C-alpha positions as CSV (number, residue, x, y, z in Angstrom):
1,X,185.0,159.6,181.9
2,X,181.9,159.9,185.1
3,X,185.3,158.7,187.1
4,X,187.0,161.8,185.9
5,X,184.7,164.9,185.5
6,X,185.8,167.4,187.7
7,X,183.9,170.0,189.4
8,X,185.6,173.5,191.0
9,X,183.4,173.6,194.3
10,X,183.1,169.8,194.9
11,X,187.1,168.6,194.7
12,X,186.7,166.0,197.4
13,X,184.3,164.3,195.9
14,X,184.0,160.7,195.4
15,X,182.6,159.0,192.8
16,X,180.8,155.0,193.0
17,X,179.9,153.3,189.9
18,X,177.4,150.3,190.3
19,X,176.6,148.6,186.5
20,X,173.6,146.8,186.1
21,X,170.5,146.6,184.1
22,X,168.7,149.9,183.1
23,X,165.3,148.9,184.8
24,X,167.2,147.8,188.3
25,X,169.7,150.9,188.0
26,X,166.1,153.1,187.7
27,X,164.6,151.3,190.2
28,X,167.6,152.3,192.5
29,X,166.9,155.7,191.5
30,X,163.4,156.0,192.7
31,X,164.7,154.0,196.2
32,X,167.4,157.0,196.7
33,X,170.4,154.0,196.6
34,X,171.8,156.1,193.7
35,X,172.2,159.8,192.8
36,X,172.5,160.0,188.7
37,X,172.1,156.6,186.4
38,X,172.8,156.2,182.4
39,X,170.5,154.0,181.1
40,X,168.9,152.8,177.7
41,X,165.9,154.1,176.7
42,X,164.0,154.8,179.7
43,X,160.3,155.3,180.2
44,X,158.3,158.6,180.8
45,X,158.0,159.0,184.3
46,X,156.8,162.6,186.2
47,X,159.4,160.8,188.4
48,X,162.5,161.3,186.6
49,X,164.3,164.0,184.5
50,X,166.7,163.5,182.0
51,X,168.5,164.3,179.3
52,X,169.8,162.2,176.5
53,X,172.9,162.3,174.7
54,X,173.8,159.8,172.4
55,X,171.1,157.8,169.7
56,X,172.0,154.6,167.9
57,X,170.2,152.0,166.2
58,X,170.3,148.2,166.9
59,X,171.8,146.4,164.8
60,X,170.9,143.5,163.5
61,X,173.3,140.9,162.2
62,X,173.6,138.1,160.1
63,X,175.5,135.5,157.8
64,X,177.2,136.0,154.8
65,X,174.8,134.0,153.1
66,X,172.1,135.4,154.7
67,X,169.0,136.9,152.3
68,X,168.9,140.7,154.0
69,X,173.0,140.2,153.7
70,X,172.9,143.0,151.1
71,X,171.0,145.3,152.4
72,X,172.4,149.1,153.6
73,X,169.9,149.2,156.6
74,X,166.3,147.2,157.3
75,X,162.6,148.3,158.6
76,X,160.9,146.4,161.1
77,X,159.0,144.5,158.4
78,X,161.5,142.8,156.9
79,X,162.9,140.7,159.5
80,X,159.2,139.4,160.1
81,X,160.0,136.7,158.3
82,X,163.0,135.4,159.9
83,X,164.0,133.2,163.1
84,X,165.4,135.8,165.6
85,X,168.1,135.6,168.3
86,X,166.7,138.3,170.8
87,X,167.5,139.7,174.5
88,X,166.0,138.2,177.5
89,X,162.9,140.4,178.8
90,X,165.2,140.9,181.8
91,X,167.4,143.4,180.3
92,X,165.0,146.0,178.9
93,X,160.9,145.0,179.5
94,X,160.0,148.5,178.0
95,X,162.2,147.9,174.9
96,X,161.7,144.2,174.7
97,X,158.0,144.9,174.5
98,X,157.5,147.8,172.0
99,X,159.8,145.6,169.5
100,X,157.4,142.6,169.8
101,X,154.0,145.0,169.8
102,X,155.8,147.0,166.7
103,X,156.3,143.4,165.1
104,X,152.9,141.8,166.0
105,X,151.7,144.7,164.1
106,X,153.2,145.1,161.1
107,X,154.0,141.2,160.6
108,X,151.6,139.2,162.2
109,X,154.4,137.2,164.3
110,X,158.2,137.9,165.6
111,X,160.0,134.4,165.7
112,X,162.1,134.4,168.2
113,X,164.5,131.3,168.1
114,X,167.0,132.0,170.9
115,X,166.8,134.5,174.0
116,X,169.9,135.7,175.3
117,X,171.5,137.7,178.5
118,X,175.1,138.4,176.7
119,X,176.0,139.6,173.2
120,X,178.3,137.2,173.0
121,X,175.9,134.1,173.3
122,X,173.9,135.5,170.2
123,X,176.6,135.5,167.9
124,X,177.5,132.1,168.4
125,X,173.9,131.5,167.8
126,X,173.8,132.6,164.4
127,X,174.6,128.9,162.6
128,X,172.9,129.3,159.2
129,X,171.5,131.8,156.8
130,X,168.3,132.5,158.3
131,X,168.8,133.5,161.5
132,X,169.5,137.0,162.8
133,X,170.4,138.6,165.8
134,X,169.5,142.0,167.6
135,X,172.6,143.6,168.8
136,X,174.4,146.9,169.6
137,X,176.2,148.9,167.7
138,X,178.9,147.7,170.5
139,X,178.2,144.0,169.6
140,X,177.7,144.8,166.2
141,X,181.3,146.0,166.1
142,X,183.1,142.6,167.8
143,X,181.0,140.5,165.8
144,X,182.5,141.2,162.9
145,X,185.5,140.3,163.6
146,X,183.9,136.8,163.8
147,X,183.2,137.5,159.5
148,X,179.0,138.2,160.3
149,X,177.3,141.8,158.8
150,X,175.4,144.0,160.6
151,X,172.8,146.5,159.6
152,X,171.0,149.1,161.0
153,X,167.9,149.0,162.0
154,X,166.0,152.6,160.5
155,X,162.9,153.2,162.7
156,X,162.1,155.9,164.5
157,X,161.0,154.9,167.8
158,X,162.9,151.7,168.1
159,X,166.6,152.9,168.6
160,X,168.8,152.8,171.4
161,X,168.9,156.2,173.8
162,X,171.4,156.6,176.2
163,X,169.8,159.4,178.6
164,X,171.3,160.3,182.0
165,X,168.6,160.8,184.3
166,X,168.4,161.5,188.4
167,X,164.7,162.2,190.2
168,X,162.7,164.9,189.1
169,X,162.1,166.1,193.4
170,X,166.5,165.9,194.0
171,X,167.3,169.5,194.2
172,X,171.2,168.9,195.2
173,X,173.3,171.2,194.0
174,X,175.7,168.9,193.2
175,X,173.8,166.6,191.5
176,X,173.2,169.7,189.4
177,X,176.6,170.7,189.0
178,X,177.3,167.1,187.8
179,X,175.1,167.2,185.3
180,X,175.8,170.3,183.6
181,X,179.7,169.3,184.1
182,X,179.3,165.8,181.8
183,X,176.9,167.0,179.1
184,X,179.8,169.7,178.4
185,X,181.7,166.9,178.2
186,X,180.0,164.7,176.1
187,X,179.7,167.5,173.7
188,X,183.0,168.6,173.8
189,X,183.7,164.6,172.5
190,X,181.5,164.4,170.0
191,X,180.5,161.6,168.7
192,X,178.5,160.2,171.0
193,X,180.3,158.4,173.9
194,X,179.2,154.7,173.0
195,X,178.1,152.8,176.3
196,X,178.1,149.3,176.9
197,X,176.4,148.6,179.9
198,X,173.9,150.8,181.7
199,X,175.9,151.9,184.6
200,X,174.5,154.5,187.8
201,X,176.7,156.3,190.4
202,X,176.2,157.7,194.2
203,X,177.9,160.8,195.2
204,X,179.6,161.6,199.1
205,X,181.2,164.7,199.2
């Protein structure tokens, strides 16, 4: 979709796509290496302007015999008694720290048994009926093919928000027009587009 956005005034626009973890893309944006980034749940910053275009819950994935497997949804405090397969801090340190702080406040401890960078590794580590894994909706959908149960986490603060972001002092008419066109395309294609990886881009006309 990023590559197919068309703008009448910029017929010769060339879009370069870069994928990386969200915090790496935010750093590249602030260093002026990228014009726009699509990132997950960015921390607020006076230097960055962003628009949220999709919101999804974290999915808690368990084996069919797990004590939580019969739940339609889960609250954070219900996860405390069980060991976690959790994502590495370098993937998204802001969200990682927020989840652990909230969990310690509600459950006193978060029992992380395994830390992973790839969602398929999390699925492979669900070897007993006590472990649970934190996955994105896309990862949970793939896990369903392994006979695992995925349950949405209900929490107003812990959720996956997809943002398109640029520098607050970026006055480029091209960037402004691109963002407007992109958001219009998103609205036309509801339900929200599911993106597996954060994405950055550099545009040249």
